[in-house]
C-alpha positions in Angstrom: 0.1 -0.2 0.0 1.5 3.5 -1.0 0.2 6.4 1.2 1.4 10.2 0.2 2.7 12.9 2.9 2.7 16.6 1.6 3.6 19.2 3.8 1.1 21.9 4.4 3.4 25.0 4.7 0.2 26.9 6.2 -1.0 24.6 8.9 2.5 23.4 9.2 1.9 19.8 9.3 2.3 16.6 7.1 -0.7 15.5 5.4 -0.9 11.6 4.8 -3.9 10.3 2.3 -3.9 7.5 0.0 -6.0 6.2 -3.0 -6.2 2.7 -1.6 -7.7 3.6 1.4 -10.5 6.5 0.8 -11.3 7.2 4.3 -7.7 7.7 5.1 -6.7 11.5 5.3 -4.3 12.5 8.8 -2.3 14.9 9.6 0.7 15.4 12.1 3.6 17.9 12.8 6.2 15.4 12.0 6.7 12.4 9.6 7.3 10.0 12.7 4.4 11.2 14.3 2.2 10.6 11.1 3.6 7.2 10.9 2.7 6.7 14.4 -1.0 7.6 13.7 -1.1 5.7 10.3 0.0 2.1 12.1 -3.2 1.5 13.7 -5.6 3.6 11.7 -5.1 1.7 8.4 -6.1 -1.9 9.5 -9.1 -0.2 10.9 -10.0 2.0 8.1 -9.7 -0.8 5.6 -12.2 -3.0 7.7 -14.4 -0.3 7.5 -14.0 0.0 4.0 -15.0 -3.6 3.5 -11.6 -4.8 3.2 -11.2 -8.6 5.2 -9.2 -8.3 8.3 -5.6 -9.8 7.2 -2.6 -10.2 9.3 0.2 -7.2 9.0 -0.6 -4.4 6.4 2.5 -3.1 4.8 2.5 0.4 3.7 5.0 3.1 2.2 4.7 6.5 2.6 6.2 8.7 -0.2 7.2 12.2 1.5 7.0 15.3 -1.0 8.2 18.5 0.3 8.8 21.3 -2.3 10.9 23.9 -2.0 12.9 26.4 -4.0 16.7 27.2 -4.5 18.4 29.8 -5.9 22.0 30.6 -6.6 24.1 32.6 -4.2 25.1 36.2 -5.5 28.3 37.4 -4.7 
């Protein structure tokens, strides 16, 4: 399962969601905090979405944080 986490500059939080779990959207101040929230959340939401409960659910979080860079002026 793949989840995407984007940095919300205004709210200053990481926002995670996944097309594979339509009801999943959550946020946290750190990537580690986001992972901690996702671990119990993913199996619960999959079950609510009608996916039979299985053992462990592996997931990958793709982190996206956009920035700009410019050449230093001497």
